[in-house]
N, CA, C and O atoms as a Tinker XYZ file with bonds, in Angstrom:
   520  protein
     1  N      0.834000   -1.180000    0.000000    73     2
     2  CA     0.000000    0.000000    0.000000    64     1     3
     3  C      0.876000    1.240000    0.000000    63     2     4     5
     4  O      1.952000    1.264000    0.598000    81     3
     5  N      0.402000    2.251000   -0.670000    73     3     6
     6  CA     1.122000    3.512000   -0.709000    64     5     7
     7  C      0.582000    4.453000    0.368000    63     6     8     9
     8  O     -0.418000    4.162000    1.023000    81     7
     9  N      1.257000    5.571000    0.532000    73     7    10
    10  CA     0.807000    6.563000    1.512000    64     9    11
    11  C     -0.567000    7.112000    1.140000    63    10    12    13
    12  O     -1.373000    7.420000    2.018000    81    11
    13  N     -0.834000    7.235000   -0.159000    73    11    14
    14  CA    -2.146000    7.723000   -0.597000    64    13    15
    15  C     -3.253000    6.742000   -0.219000    63    14    16    17
    16  O     -4.361000    7.162000    0.113000    81    15
    17  N     -2.968000    5.444000   -0.266000    73    15    18
    18  CA    -3.954000    4.438000    0.145000    64    17    19
    19  C     -4.289000    4.578000    1.626000    63    18    20    21
    20  O     -5.450000    4.472000    2.020000    81    19
    21  N     -3.268000    4.817000    2.438000    73    19    22
    22  CA    -3.501000    5.011000    3.867000    64    21    23
    23  C     -4.315000    6.273000    4.126000    63    22    24    25
    24  O     -5.195000    6.287000    4.987000    81    23
    25  N     -4.019000    7.324000    3.381000    73    23    26
    26  CA    -4.762000    8.580000    3.533000    64    25    27
    27  C     -6.230000    8.387000    3.174000    63    26    28    29
    28  O     -7.112000    8.899000    3.863000    81    27
    29  N     -6.494000    7.655000    2.101000    73    27    30
    30  CA    -7.887000    7.395000    1.709000    64    29    31
    31  C     -8.602000    6.552000    2.755000    63    30    32    33
    32  O     -9.764000    6.807000    3.071000    81    31
    33  N     -7.915000    5.549000    3.294000    73    31    34
    34  CA    -8.517000    4.708000    4.335000    64    33    35
    35  C     -8.815000    5.535000    5.578000    63    34    36    37
    36  O     -9.872000    5.370000    6.187000    81    35
    37  N     -7.907000    6.417000    5.960000    73    35    38
    38  CA    -8.127000    7.271000    7.114000    64    37    39
    39  C     -9.267000    8.257000    6.855000    63    38    40    41
    40  O    -10.022000    8.586000    7.770000    81    39
    41  N     -9.395000    8.724000    5.630000    73    39    42
    42  CA   -10.484000    9.640000    5.290000    64    41    43
    43  C    -11.838000    8.930000    5.318000    63    42    44    45
    44  O    -12.853000    9.566000    5.601000    81    43
    45  N    -11.876000    7.629000    5.032000    73    43    46
    46  CA   -13.143000    6.879000    5.061000    64    45    47
    47  C    -13.575000    6.526000    6.473000    63    46    48    49
    48  O    -14.759000    6.276000    6.701000    81    47
    49  N    -12.660000    6.498000    7.419000    73    47    50
    50  CA   -12.979000    6.073000    8.781000    64    49    51
    51  C    -14.105000    6.882000    9.427000    63    50    52    53
    52  O    -15.002000    6.273000   10.008000    81    51
    53  N    -14.114000    8.226000    9.361000    73    51    54
    54  CA   -15.244000    8.965000    9.943000    64    53    55
    55  C    -16.584000    8.636000    9.260000    63    54    56    57
    56  O    -17.635000    8.672000    9.900000    81    55
    57  N    -16.538000    8.318000    7.969000    73    55    58
    58  CA   -17.781000    7.934000    7.281000    64    57    59
    59  C    -18.320000    6.619000    7.820000    63    58    60    61
    60  O    -19.522000    6.478000    8.042000    81    59
    61  N    -17.424000    5.651000    8.031000    73    59    62
    62  CA   -17.853000    4.384000    8.624000    64    61    63
    63  C    -18.387000    4.620000   10.032000    63    62    64    65
    64  O    -19.385000    4.021000   10.433000    81    63
    65  N    -17.717000    5.496000   10.777000    73    63    66
    66  CA   -18.170000    5.798000   12.134000    64    65    67
    67  C    -19.564000    6.428000   12.119000    63    66    68    69
    68  O    -20.402000    6.104000   12.960000    81    67
    69  N    -19.807000    7.313000   11.176000    73    67    70
    70  CA   -21.126000    7.954000   11.078000    64    69    71
    71  C    -22.198000    6.927000   10.747000    63    70    72    73
    72  O    -23.276000    6.938000   11.343000    81    71
    73  N    -21.912000    6.043000    9.805000    73    71    74
    74  CA   -22.895000    5.019000    9.428000    64    73    75
    75  C    -23.176000    4.071000   10.592000    63    74    76    77
    76  O    -24.334000    3.786000   10.898000    81    75
    77  N    -22.127000    3.588000   11.234000    73    75    78
    78  CA   -22.311000    2.699000   12.381000    64    77    79
    79  C    -22.977000    3.432000   13.542000    63    78    80    81
    80  O    -23.785000    2.850000   14.265000    81    79
    81  N    -22.641000    4.697000   13.719000    73    79    82
    82  CA   -23.248000    5.494000   14.778000    64    81    83
    83  C    -24.735000    5.683000   14.574000    63    82    84    85
    84  O    -25.509000    5.610000   15.528000    81    83
    85  N    -25.141000    5.927000   13.337000    73    83    86
    86  CA   -26.564000    6.094000   13.028000    64    85    87
    87  C    -27.324000    4.790000   13.277000    63    86    88    89
    88  O    -28.377000    4.784000   13.916000    81    87
    89  N    -26.781000    3.701000   12.770000    73    87    90
    90  CA   -27.426000    2.395000   12.970000    64    89    91
    91  C    -27.485000    2.056000   14.463000    63    90    92    93
    92  O    -28.522000    1.618000   14.962000    81    91
    93  N    -26.380000    2.257000   15.165000    73    91    94
    94  CA   -26.327000    1.942000   16.590000    64    93    95
    95  C    -27.233000    2.825000   17.429000    63    94    96    97
    96  O    -27.854000    2.354000   18.381000    81    95
    97  N    -27.314000    4.107000   17.080000    73    95    98
    98  CA   -28.188000    5.014000   17.822000    64    97    99
    99  C    -29.644000    4.601000   17.677000    63    98   100   101
   100  O    -30.400000    4.610000   18.649000    81    99
   101  N    -30.032000    4.242000   16.470000    73    99   102
   102  CA   -31.413000    3.781000   16.244000    64   101   103
   103  C    -31.678000    2.500000   17.028000    63   102   104   105
   104  O    -32.724000    2.354000   17.660000    81   103
   105  N    -30.723000    1.575000   16.981000    73   103   106
   106  CA   -30.896000    0.308000   17.712000    64   105   107
   107  C    -30.934000    0.547000   19.224000    63   106   108   109
   108  O    -31.743000   -0.067000   19.920000    81   107
   109  N    -30.081000    1.420000   19.737000    73   107   110
   110  CA   -30.070000    1.713000   21.174000    64   109   111
   111  C    -31.355000    2.415000   21.587000    63   110   112   113
   112  O    -31.886000    2.159000   22.668000    81   111
   113  N    -31.855000    3.296000   20.734000    73   111   114
   114  CA   -33.117000    3.980000   21.033000    64   113   115
   115  C    -34.266000    2.989000   21.111000    63   114   116   117
   116  O    -35.118000    3.080000   21.995000    81   115
   117  N    -34.287000    2.044000   20.184000    73   115   118
   118  CA   -35.352000    1.034000   20.188000    64   117   119
   119  C    -35.219000    0.086000   21.371000    63   118   120   121
   120  O    -36.228000   -0.355000   21.921000    81   119
   121  N    -33.996000   -0.234000   21.769000    73   119   122
   122  CA   -33.773000   -1.199000   22.835000    64   121   123
   123  C    -33.871000   -0.574000   24.224000    63   122   124   125
   124  O    -34.487000   -1.154000   25.119000    81   123
   125  N    -33.269000    0.607000   24.415000    73   123   126
   126  CA   -33.162000    1.187000   25.753000    64   125   127
   127  C    -33.853000    2.536000   25.904000    63   126   128   129
   128  O    -33.712000    3.186000   26.940000    81   127
   129  N    -34.584000    2.961000   24.906000    73   127   130
   130  CA   -35.309000    4.225000   25.010000    64   129   131
   131  C    -34.434000    5.430000   24.717000    63   130   132   133
   132  O    -33.343000    5.320000   24.156000    81   131
   133  N    -34.955000    6.592000   25.121000    73   131   134
   134  CA   -34.270000    7.855000   24.820000    64   133   135
   135  C    -32.911000    7.951000   25.517000    63   134   136   137
   136  O    -31.954000    8.452000   24.926000    81   135
   137  N    -32.813000    7.480000   26.760000    73   135   138
   138  CA   -31.520000    7.579000   27.456000    64   137   139
   139  C    -30.476000    6.678000   26.803000    63   138   140   141
   140  O    -29.295000    7.025000   26.760000    81   139
   141  N    -30.907000    5.523000   26.293000    73   139   142
   142  CA   -29.978000    4.630000   25.595000    64   141   143
   143  C    -29.528000    5.208000   24.265000    63   142   144   145
   144  O    -28.342000    5.172000   23.939000    81   143
   145  N    -30.469000    5.739000   23.497000    73   143   146
   146  CA   -30.117000    6.339000   22.205000    64   145   147
   147  C    -29.234000    7.560000   22.369000    63   146   148   149
   148  O    -28.269000    7.742000   21.626000    81   147
   149  N    -29.569000    8.410000   23.356000    73   147   150
   150  CA   -28.757000    9.603000   23.598000    64   149   151
   151  C    -27.372000    9.215000   24.122000    63   150   152   153
   152  O    -26.372000    9.827000   23.748000    81   151
   153  N    -27.315000    8.205000   24.980000    73   151   154
   154  CA   -26.022000    7.753000   25.485000    64   153   155
   155  C    -25.140000    7.207000   24.382000    63   154   156   157
   156  O    -23.945000    7.500000   24.332000    81   155
   157  N    -25.726000    6.410000   23.494000    73   155   158
   158  CA   -24.950000    5.853000   22.384000    64   157   159
   159  C    -24.452000    6.974000   21.483000    63   158   160   161
   160  O    -23.291000    6.981000   21.075000    81   159
   161  N    -25.333000    7.923000   21.175000    73   159   162
   162  CA   -24.935000    9.048000   20.328000    64   161   163
   163  C    -23.830000    9.863000   20.988000    63   162   164   165
   164  O    -22.899000   10.303000   20.314000    81   163
   165  N    -23.921000   10.067000   22.281000    73   163   166
   166  CA   -22.873000   10.773000   23.010000    64   165   167
   167  C    -21.554000   10.005000   22.926000    63   166   168   169
   168  O    -20.495000   10.610000   22.763000    81   167
   169  N    -21.612000    8.688000   23.036000    73   167   170
   170  CA   -20.413000    7.868000   22.900000    64   169   171
   171  C    -19.800000    7.966000   21.515000    63   170   172   173
   172  O    -18.578000    8.006000   21.377000    81   171
   173  N    -20.641000    8.004000   20.489000    73   171   174
   174  CA   -20.156000    8.138000   19.107000    64   173   175
   175  C    -19.463000    9.483000   18.919000    63   174   176   177
   176  O    -18.399000    9.558000   18.304000    81   175
   177  N    -20.067000   10.542000   19.447000    73   175   178
   178  CA   -19.463000   11.873000   19.331000    64   177   179
   179  C    -18.121000   11.910000   20.064000    63   178   180   181
   180  O    -17.149000   12.474000   19.562000    81   179
   181  N    -18.074000   11.308000   21.249000    73   179   182
   182  CA   -16.815000   11.252000   22.002000    64   181   183
   183  C    -15.766000   10.441000   21.247000    63   182   184   185
   184  O    -14.588000   10.796000   21.255000    81   183
   185  N    -16.184000    9.351000   20.591000    73   183   186
   186  CA   -15.246000    8.538000   19.808000    64   185   187
   187  C    -14.688000    9.338000   18.640000    63   186   188   189
   188  O    -13.501000    9.236000   18.329000    81   187
   189  N    -15.535000   10.135000   17.989000    73   187   190
   190  CA   -15.074000   10.956000   16.868000    64   189   191
   191  C    -14.085000   12.009000   17.365000    63   190   192   193
   192  O    -13.037000   12.219000   16.754000    81   191
   193  N    -14.424000   12.676000   18.487000    73   191   194
   194  CA   -13.499000   13.662000   19.047000    64   193   195
   195  C    -12.181000   13.013000   19.460000    63   194   196   197
   196  O    -11.113000   13.588000   19.253000    81   195
   197  N    -12.255000   11.837000   20.033000    73   195   198
   198  CA   -11.045000   11.114000   20.427000    64   197   199
   199  C    -10.191000   10.779000   19.204000    63   198   200   201
   200  O     -8.968000   10.912000   19.247000    81   199
   201  N    -10.825000   10.347000   18.123000    73   199   202
   202  CA   -10.093000   10.061000   16.889000    64   201   203
   203  C     -9.370000   11.304000   16.398000    63   202   204   205
   204  O     -8.207000   11.230000   16.002000    81   203
   205  N    -10.045000   12.441000   16.420000    73   203   206
   206  CA    -9.423000   13.689000   15.964000    64   205   207
   207  C     -8.264000   14.103000   16.875000    63   206   208   209
   208  O     -7.226000   14.561000   16.396000    81   207
   209  N     -8.446000   13.938000   18.206000    73   207   210
   210  CA    -7.358000   14.260000   19.127000    64   209   211
   211  C     -6.152000   13.363000   18.886000    63   210   212   213
   212  O     -5.016000   13.840000   18.880000    81   211
   213  N     -6.384000   12.087000   18.689000    73   211   214
   214  CA    -5.283000   11.162000   18.419000    64   213   215
   215  C     -4.604000   11.508000   17.100000    63   214   216   217
   216  O     -3.377000   11.492000   17.005000    81   215
   217  N     -5.399000   11.818000   16.088000    73   215   218
   218  CA    -4.839000   12.176000   14.784000    64   217   219
   219  C     -3.969000   13.433000   14.899000    63   218   220   221
   220  O     -2.868000   13.481000   14.350000    81   219
   221  N     -4.461000   14.432000   15.603000    73   219   222
   222  CA    -3.664000   15.655000   15.805000    64   221   223
   223  C     -2.405000   15.358000   16.613000    63   222   224   225
   224  O     -1.339000   15.901000   16.324000    81   223
   225  N     -2.524000   14.503000   17.621000    73   223   226
   226  CA    -1.363000   14.148000   18.432000    64   225   227
   227  C     -0.297000   13.434000   17.631000    63   226   228   229
   228  O      0.891000   13.731000   17.764000    81   227
   229  N     -0.713000   12.495000   16.800000    73   227   230
   230  CA     0.243000   11.770000   15.960000    64   229   231
   231  C      0.898000   12.711000   14.962000    63   230   232   233
   232  O      2.105000   12.630000   14.735000    81   231
   233  N      0.110000   13.606000   14.360000    73   231   234
   234  CA     0.696000   14.591000   13.444000    64   233   235
   235  C      1.725000   15.462000   14.163000    63   234   236   237
   236  O      2.780000   15.771000   13.611000    81   235
   237  N      1.410000   15.853000   15.395000    73   235   238
   238  CA     2.337000   16.679000   16.173000    64   237   239
   239  C      3.619000   15.901000   16.488000    63   238   240   241
   240  O      4.718000   16.451000   16.413000    81   239
   241  N      3.473000   14.634000   16.838000    73   239   242
   242  CA     4.648000   13.807000   17.136000    64   241   243
   243  C      5.518000   13.655000   15.890000    63   242   244   245
   244  O      6.745000   13.704000   15.979000    81   243
   245  N      4.895000   13.474000   14.744000    73   243   246
   246  CA     5.654000   13.361000   13.493000    64   245   247
   247  C      6.398000   14.658000   13.202000    63   246   248   249
   248  O      7.563000   14.629000   12.804000    81   247
   249  N      5.730000   15.799000   13.397000    73   247   250
   250  CA     6.405000   17.086000   13.182000    64   249   251
   251  C      7.577000   17.267000   14.131000    63   250   252   253
   252  O      8.631000   17.760000   13.728000    81   251
   253  N      7.404000   16.874000   15.386000    73   251   254
   254  CA     8.487000   17.006000   16.362000    64   253   255
   255  C      9.645000   16.092000   15.987000    63   254   256   257
   256  O     10.807000   16.487000   16.076000    81   255
   257  N      9.330000   14.875000   15.568000    73   255   258
   258  CA    10.382000   13.913000   15.234000    64   257   259
   259  C     11.164000   14.326000   13.994000    63   258   260   261
   260  O     12.353000   14.024000   13.883000    81   259
   261  N     10.514000   15.008000   13.069000    73   259   262
   262  CA    11.186000   15.387000   11.826000    64   261   263
   263  C     11.733000   16.805000   11.859000    63   262   264   265
   264  O     12.394000   17.223000   10.908000    81   263
   265  N     11.476000   17.562000   12.932000    73   263   266
   266  CA    11.965000   18.938000   13.019000    64   265   267
   267  C     13.453000   18.954000   13.331000    63   266   268   269
   268  O     14.017000   18.008000   13.882000    81   267
   269  N     14.041000   20.035000   12.966000    73   267   270
   270  CA    15.455000   20.236000   13.303000    64   269   271
   271  C     15.570000   20.383000   14.821000    63   270   272   273
   272  O     14.662000   20.918000   15.458000    81   271
   273  N     16.675000   19.916000   15.407000    73   271   274
   274  CA    16.811000   19.945000   16.874000    64   273   275
   275  C     16.635000   21.328000   17.503000    63   274   276   277
   276  O     16.147000   21.412000   18.630000    81   275
   277  N     16.997000   22.372000   16.850000    73   275   278
   278  CA    16.883000   23.710000   17.417000    64   277   279
   279  C     15.489000   24.301000   17.323000    63   278   280   281
   280  O     15.217000   25.326000   17.948000    81   279
   281  N     14.595000   23.679000   16.555000    73   279   282
   282  CA    13.277000   24.262000   16.320000    64   281   283
   283  C     12.181000   23.652000   17.192000    63   282   284   285
   284  O     11.010000   23.986000   17.014000    81   283
   285  N     12.518000   22.785000   18.110000    73   283   286
   286  CA    11.503000   22.167000   18.966000    64   285   287
   287  C     11.008000   23.149000   20.003000    63   286   288   289
   288  O     11.786000   23.882000   20.612000    81   287
   289  N      9.686000   23.150000   20.195000    73   287   290
   290  CA     9.088000   23.987000   21.227000    64   289   291
   291  C      8.981000   23.190000   22.512000    63   290   292   293
   292  O      8.661000   22.002000   22.493000    81   291
   293  N      9.244000   23.837000   23.603000    73   291   294
   294  CA     9.092000   23.178000   24.899000    64   293   295
   295  C      7.613000   23.085000   25.242000    63   294   296   297
   296  O      6.840000   23.990000   24.926000    81   295
   297  N      7.225000   22.007000   25.878000    73   295   298
   298  CA     5.850000   21.865000   26.337000    64   297   299
   299  C      4.877000   21.291000   25.332000    63   298   300   301
   300  O      3.672000   21.339000   25.578000    81   299
   301  N      5.328000   20.753000   24.216000    73   299   302
   302  CA     4.418000   20.200000   23.219000    64   301   303
   303  C      3.638000   19.014000   23.771000    63   302   304   305
   304  O      2.444000   18.876000   23.504000    81   303
   305  N      4.296000   18.170000   24.528000    73   303   306
   306  CA     3.623000   17.015000   25.118000    64   305   307
   307  C      2.676000   17.405000   26.237000    63   306   308   309
   308  O      1.660000   16.746000   26.455000    81   307
   309  N      3.005000   18.465000   26.943000    73   307   310
   310  CA     2.157000   18.931000   28.039000    64   309   311
   311  C      0.818000   19.415000   27.494000    63   310   312   313
   312  O     -0.229000   19.106000   28.062000    81   311
   313  N      0.843000   20.158000   26.417000    73   311   314
   314  CA    -0.401000   20.658000   25.813000    64   313   315
   315  C     -1.289000   19.510000   25.366000    63   314   316   317
   316  O     -2.504000   19.553000   25.563000    81   315
   317  N     -0.697000   18.482000   24.767000    73   315   318
   318  CA    -1.452000   17.324000   24.316000    64   317   319
   319  C     -2.079000   16.599000   25.512000    63   318   320   321
   320  O     -3.231000   16.172000   25.440000    81   319
   321  N     -1.333000   16.458000   26.601000    73   319   322
   322  CA    -1.839000   15.814000   27.803000    64   321   323
   323  C     -2.990000   16.619000   28.407000    63   322   324   325
   324  O     -3.994000   16.044000   28.829000    81   323
   325  N     -2.852000   17.932000   28.451000    73   323   326
   326  CA    -3.899000   18.793000   29.014000    64   325   327
   327  C     -5.173000   18.677000   28.185000    63   326   328   329
   328  O     -6.264000   18.609000   28.751000    81   327
   329  N     -5.062000   18.653000   26.862000    73   327   330
   330  CA    -6.240000   18.507000   26.003000    64   329   331
   331  C     -6.946000   17.187000   26.282000    63   330   332   333
   332  O     -8.172000   17.151000   26.387000    81   331
   333  N     -6.192000   16.115000   26.401000    73   331   334
   334  CA    -6.804000   14.818000   26.674000    64   333   335
   335  C     -7.441000   14.795000   28.058000    63   334   336   337
   336  O     -8.523000   14.236000   28.230000    81   335
   337  N     -6.786000   15.392000   29.039000    73   335   338
   338  CA    -7.327000   15.420000   30.405000    64   337   339
   339  C     -8.636000   16.213000   30.452000    63   338   340   341
   340  O     -9.583000   15.803000   31.122000    81   339
   341  N     -8.691000   17.323000   29.758000    73   339   342
   342  CA    -9.933000   18.111000   29.705000    64   341   343
   343  C    -11.028000   17.308000   29.032000    63   342   344   345
   344  O    -12.165000   17.300000   29.504000    81   343
   345  N    -10.707000   16.630000   27.935000    73   343   346
   346  CA   -11.677000   15.783000   27.230000    64   345   347
   347  C    -12.220000   14.700000   28.163000    63   346   348   349
   348  O    -13.429000   14.471000   28.208000    81   347
   349  N    -11.339000   14.038000   28.904000    73   347   350
   350  CA   -11.759000   12.972000   29.816000    64   349   351
   351  C    -12.614000   13.525000   30.956000    63   350   352   353
   352  O    -13.597000   12.896000   31.349000    81   351
   353  N    -12.255000   14.684000   31.487000    73   351   354
   354  CA   -13.026000   15.289000   32.580000    64   353   355
   355  C    -14.423000   15.686000   32.121000    63   354   356   357
   356  O    -15.398000   15.459000   32.837000    81   355
   357  N    -14.529000   16.270000   30.949000    73   355   358
   358  CA   -15.843000   16.650000   30.416000    64   357   359
   359  C    -16.699000   15.410000   30.185000    63   358   360   361
   360  O    -17.885000   15.404000   30.516000    81   359
   361  N    -16.109000   14.371000   29.624000    73   359   362
   362  CA   -16.856000   13.125000   29.399000    64   361   363
   363  C    -17.335000   12.540000   30.720000    63   362   364   365
   364  O    -18.470000   12.071000   30.812000    81   363
   365  N    -16.487000   12.559000   31.742000    73   363   366
   366  CA   -16.868000   12.029000   33.054000    64   365   367
   367  C    -18.034000   12.821000   33.640000    63   366   368   369
   368  O    -19.001000   12.230000   34.122000    81   367
   369  N    -17.956000   14.135000   33.605000    73   367   370
   370  CA   -19.015000   14.974000   34.173000    64   369   371
   371  C    -20.327000   14.762000   33.438000    63   370   372   373
   372  O    -21.378000   14.644000   34.068000    81   371
   373  N    -20.279000   14.711000   32.124000    73   371   374
   374  CA   -21.504000   14.509000   31.346000    64   373   375
   375  C    -22.135000   13.171000   31.692000    63   374   376   377
   376  O    -23.341000   13.097000   31.925000    81   375
   377  N    -21.342000   12.126000   31.727000    73   375   378
   378  CA   -21.896000   10.798000   31.993000    64   377   379
   379  C    -22.317000   10.622000   33.449000    63   378   380   381
   380  O    -23.284000    9.914000   33.731000    81   379
   381  N    -21.613000   11.248000   34.360000    73   379   382
   382  CA   -21.905000   11.053000   35.785000    64   381   383
   383  C    -23.162000   11.794000   36.229000    63   382   384   385
   384  O    -23.941000   11.271000   37.027000    81   383
   385  N    -23.360000   12.993000   35.723000    73   383   386
   386  CA   -24.415000   13.844000   36.244000    64   385   387
   387  C    -25.593000   14.049000   35.299000    63   386   388   389
   388  O    -26.389000   14.965000   35.506000    81   387
   389  N    -25.718000   13.243000   34.297000    73   387   390
   390  CA   -26.875000   13.301000   33.402000    64   389   391
   391  C    -27.574000   11.953000   33.410000    63   390   392   393
   392  O    -27.111000   11.004000   34.042000    81   391
   393  N    -28.683000   11.879000   32.709000    73   391   394
   394  CA   -29.453000   10.643000   32.689000    64   393   395
   395  C    -29.093000    9.712000   31.546000    63   394   396   397
   396  O    -29.853000    8.796000   31.235000    81   395
   397  N    -27.945000    9.931000   30.916000    73   395   398
   398  CA   -27.558000    9.074000   29.801000    64   397   399
   399  C    -27.247000    7.666000   30.300000    63   398   400   401
   400  O    -26.743000    7.477000   31.407000    81   399
   401  N    -27.553000    6.699000   29.471000    73   399   402
   402  CA   -27.253000    5.307000   29.774000    64   401   403
   403  C    -25.740000    5.090000   29.606000    63   402   404   405
   404  O    -25.208000    5.247000   28.507000    81   403
   405  N    -25.060000    4.734000   30.684000    73   403   406
   406  CA   -23.601000    4.601000   30.651000    64   405   407
   407  C    -23.133000    3.458000   29.756000    63   406   408   409
   408  O    -22.135000    3.595000   29.049000    81   407
   409  N    -23.847000    2.329000   29.779000    73   407   410
   410  CA   -23.450000    1.196000   28.933000    64   409   411
   411  C    -23.613000    1.547000   27.459000    63   410   412   413
   412  O    -22.772000    1.181000   26.639000    81   411
   413  N    -24.685000    2.250000   27.119000    73   411   414
   414  CA   -24.882000    2.669000   25.730000    64   413   415
   415  C    -23.786000    3.637000   25.304000    63   414   416   417
   416  O    -23.310000    3.571000   24.171000    81   415
   417  N    -23.379000    4.540000   26.201000    73   415   418
   418  CA   -22.303000    5.477000   25.875000    64   417   419
   419  C    -20.985000    4.740000   25.652000    63   418   420   421
   420  O    -20.230000    5.075000   24.740000    81   419
   421  N    -20.713000    3.748000   26.475000    73   419   422
   422  CA   -19.500000    2.949000   26.293000    64   421   423
   423  C    -19.528000    2.220000   24.956000    63   422   424   425
   424  O    -18.527000    2.187000   24.241000    81   423
   425  N    -20.667000    1.642000   24.620000    73   423   426
   426  CA   -20.784000    0.953000   23.332000    64   425   427
   427  C    -20.648000    1.934000   22.174000    63   426   428   429
   428  O    -20.063000    1.600000   21.144000    81   427
   429  N    -21.177000    3.127000   22.334000    73   427   430
   430  CA   -21.021000    4.149000   21.302000    64   429   431
   431  C    -19.566000    4.551000   21.126000    63   430   432   433
   432  O    -19.126000    4.847000   20.015000    81   431
   433  N    -18.820000    4.560000   22.228000    73   431   434
   434  CA   -17.398000    4.913000   22.153000    64   433   435
   435  C    -16.608000    3.858000   21.386000    63   434   436   437
   436  O    -15.541000    4.150000   20.846000    81   435
   437  N    -17.127000    2.638000   21.335000    73   435   438
   438  CA   -16.447000    1.558000   20.611000    64   437   439
   439  C    -16.736000    1.560000   19.114000    63   438   440   441
   440  O    -16.357000    0.630000   18.402000    81   439
   441  N    -17.403000    2.600000   18.642000    73   439   442
   442  CA   -17.694000    2.704000   17.209000    64   441   443
   443  C    -16.409000    2.871000   16.391000    63   442   444   445
   444  O    -16.339000    2.396000   15.258000    81   443
   445  N    -15.408000    3.529000   16.940000    73   443   446
   446  CA   -14.161000    3.737000   16.196000    64   445   447
   447  C    -13.450000    2.418000   15.889000    63   446   448   449
   448  O    -13.079000    2.204000   14.735000    81   447
   449  N    -13.243000    1.528000   16.855000    73   447   450
   450  CA   -12.633000    0.241000   16.495000    64   449   451
   451  C    -13.520000   -0.577000   15.562000    63   450   452   453
   452  O    -13.016000   -1.304000   14.705000    81   451
   453  N    -14.839000   -0.463000   15.724000    73   451   454
   454  CA   -15.742000   -1.176000   14.813000    64   453   455
   455  C    -15.603000   -0.633000   13.391000    63   454   456   457
   456  O    -15.614000   -1.397000   12.426000    81   455
   457  N    -15.473000    0.682000   13.268000    73   455   458
   458  CA   -15.283000    1.285000   11.948000    64   457   459
   459  C    -13.956000    0.852000   11.338000    63   458   460   461
   460  O    -13.869000    0.654000   10.126000    81   459
   461  N    -12.929000    0.706000   12.157000    73   459   462
   462  CA   -11.639000    0.224000   11.654000    64   461   463
   463  C    -11.765000   -1.200000   11.128000    63   462   464   465
   464  O    -11.167000   -1.535000   10.105000    81   463
   465  N    -12.533000   -2.041000   11.810000    73   463   466
   466  CA   -12.756000   -3.407000   11.324000    64   465   467
   467  C    -13.544000   -3.411000   10.019000    63   466   468   469
   468  O    -13.249000   -4.191000    9.114000    81   467
   469  N    -14.541000   -2.542000    9.925000    73   467   470
   470  CA   -15.311000   -2.439000    8.671000    64   469   471
   471  C    -14.391000   -1.986000    7.537000    63   470   472   473
   472  O    -14.493000   -2.489000    6.418000    81   471
   473  N    -13.500000   -1.044000    7.818000    73   471   474
   474  CA   -12.545000   -0.580000    6.805000    64   473   475
   475  C    -11.621000   -1.708000    6.363000    63   474   476   477
   476  O    -11.304000   -1.816000    5.178000    81   475
   477  N    -11.192000   -2.540000    7.286000    73   475   478
   478  CA   -10.335000   -3.680000    6.938000    64   477   479
   479  C    -11.075000   -4.625000    6.002000    63   478   480   481
   480  O    -10.520000   -5.063000    4.994000    81   479
   481  N    -12.317000   -4.941000    6.326000    73   479   482
   482  CA   -13.116000   -5.831000    5.468000    64   481   483
   483  C    -13.340000   -5.185000    4.112000    63   482   484   485
   484  O    -13.270000   -5.861000    3.085000    81   483
   485  N    -13.608000   -3.881000    4.096000    73   483   486
   486  CA   -13.784000   -3.151000    2.833000    64   485   487
   487  C    -12.518000   -3.243000    1.978000    63   486   488   489
   488  O    -12.590000   -3.498000    0.776000    81   487
   489  N    -11.375000   -3.036000    2.599000    73   487   490
   490  CA   -10.102000   -3.147000    1.863000    64   489   491
   491  C     -9.895000   -4.548000    1.314000    63   490   492   493
   492  O     -9.444000   -4.715000    0.181000    81   491
   493  N    -10.222000   -5.550000    2.110000    73   491   494
   494  CA   -10.037000   -6.924000    1.655000    64   493   495
   495  C    -10.886000   -7.244000    0.434000    63   494   496   497
   496  O    -10.417000   -7.871000   -0.515000    81   495
   497  N    -12.136000   -6.808000    0.467000    73   495   498
   498  CA   -13.022000   -7.104000   -0.660000    64   497   499
   499  C    -12.780000   -6.193000   -1.848000    63   498   500   501
   500  O    -12.902000   -6.631000   -2.992000    81   499
   501  N    -12.442000   -4.940000   -1.606000    73   499   502
   502  CA   -12.263000   -3.989000   -2.699000    64   501   503
   503  C    -10.976000   -4.228000   -3.472000    63   502   504   505
   504  O    -10.967000   -4.221000   -4.703000    81   503
   505  N     -9.903000   -4.438000   -2.745000    73   503   506
   506  CA    -8.606000   -4.542000   -3.411000    64   505   507
   507  C     -8.101000   -5.968000   -3.530000    63   506   508   509
   508  O     -7.016000   -6.191000   -4.067000    81   507
   509  N     -8.863000   -6.937000   -3.043000    73   507   510
   510  CA    -8.507000   -8.337000   -3.198000    64   509   511
   511  C     -7.253000   -8.728000   -2.469000    63   510   512   513
   512  O     -6.515000   -9.600000   -2.928000    81   511
   513  N     -6.990000   -8.086000   -1.315000    73   511   514
   514  CA    -5.815000   -8.477000   -0.520000    64   513   515
   515  C     -6.038000   -9.858000    0.052000    63   514   516   517
   516  O     -7.167000  -10.262000    0.328000    81   515
   517  N     -4.960000  -10.561000    0.223000    73   515   518
   518  CA    -5.093000  -11.890000    0.812000    64   517   519
   519  C     -4.226000  -12.016000    2.035000    63   518   520
   520  O     -4.204000  -13.070000    2.670000    81   519
């Protein structure tokens, strides 16, 4: 695979997440009511935000690794840690103090790995990898 193939696969991942999120939200709503559907949707949104944070973090790490030694900024890792900590704290507060179904939110958060598996199957069937 070339770098362009990886870029296309990464670009398709949010689309798979949206499709799985829509299907899962409808199923959670039918199974667990409004709190289940809202919890699953909240988990999907958190999974998408987490994917974007990880993507930005990896891009930042690549820039740091390829930068000239004199051009590194101090505190790059600290900023990334603070962003993740704020994300985790907000997710905790939302789930702890609202009526969202916690199990549905957890399942919604697992949409990203499910989308990665769907992408793998798509690649296998589309490009005939063995």
